[in-house]
C-alpha positions as CSV (number, residue, x, y, z in Angstrom):
1,M,62.7,-82.9,20.9
2,L,60.5,-85.9,20.5
3,V,60.3,-87.6,17.1
4,Y,56.7,-86.8,16.5
5,K,57.3,-83.2,17.2
6,K,60.2,-83.2,14.7
7,V,57.9,-84.6,12.1
8,R,55.2,-82.0,12.8
9,T,57.8,-79.2,12.7
10,Y,59.2,-80.5,9.4
11,L,55.7,-80.5,7.8
12,E,55.0,-77.0,9.1
13,E,58.4,-75.6,7.9
14,N,57.9,-77.1,4.5
15,G,54.3,-76.1,4.1
16,L,53.1,-79.7,3.8
17,K,49.5,-80.6,4.7
18,Q,49.1,-83.4,7.2
19,K,46.3,-84.9,5.2
20,T,48.4,-85.2,2.0
21,V,51.3,-86.8,3.8
22,A,49.0,-89.2,5.7
23,Q,47.4,-90.3,2.4
24,K,50.8,-90.8,0.8
25,A,52.1,-92.7,3.8
26,G,49.0,-94.9,3.8
27,I,48.1,-93.9,7.4
28,P,44.5,-92.9,8.2
29,N,44.2,-89.1,8.6
30,S,42.8,-89.5,12.2
31,T,45.6,-91.8,13.2
32,F,48.2,-89.5,11.6
33,N,46.7,-86.5,13.4
34,A,46.8,-88.4,16.7
35,I,50.5,-89.3,16.1
36,L,51.5,-85.7,15.4
37,N,49.6,-84.5,18.5
38,G,51.3,-87.1,20.8
39,K,48.1,-88.9,21.5
40,R,49.2,-92.1,19.7
41,T,52.6,-93.8,19.7
42,L,54.7,-93.2,16.6
43,Y,55.8,-96.8,15.8
44,A,58.8,-97.6,13.6
45,E,56.6,-98.7,10.7
46,D,54.7,-95.4,10.9
47,L,58.0,-93.5,10.8
48,R,59.2,-95.6,7.9
49,A,56.0,-94.9,5.9
50,I,56.2,-91.2,6.7
51,C,59.8,-91.0,5.6
52,L,59.1,-92.8,2.4
53,A,56.1,-90.4,1.7
54,L,58.4,-87.4,2.3
55,N,61.4,-89.0,0.5
56,V,63.7,-88.3,3.5
57,S,65.9,-90.3,5.7
58,P,64.7,-91.3,9.2
59,E,67.9,-89.9,10.6
60,L,66.3,-86.5,9.9
61,F,64.0,-87.1,12.8
62,I,66.1,-89.4,15.0
63,D,69.3,-88.4,16.8
64,V,71.9,-90.9,15.8
65,H,75.0,-90.8,17.9
66,H,78.1,-92.7,16.9
67,N,80.8,-93.7,19.4
68,D,84.1,-93.3,17.7
């Protein structure tokens, strides 16, 4: 699943409003909405701001594979 879809699903599953998270992340609501609809690229700095706003680790949304 794409990262923006994981973020959108997380918000839905936790009953969080996009507008509230966008404000907390410092991202304009229209931009945040476009990101979560796949109409704008989710950049690393956007993901960082979203994760800080949600108080979660980016690894929650990004598959990290370790080669042991």
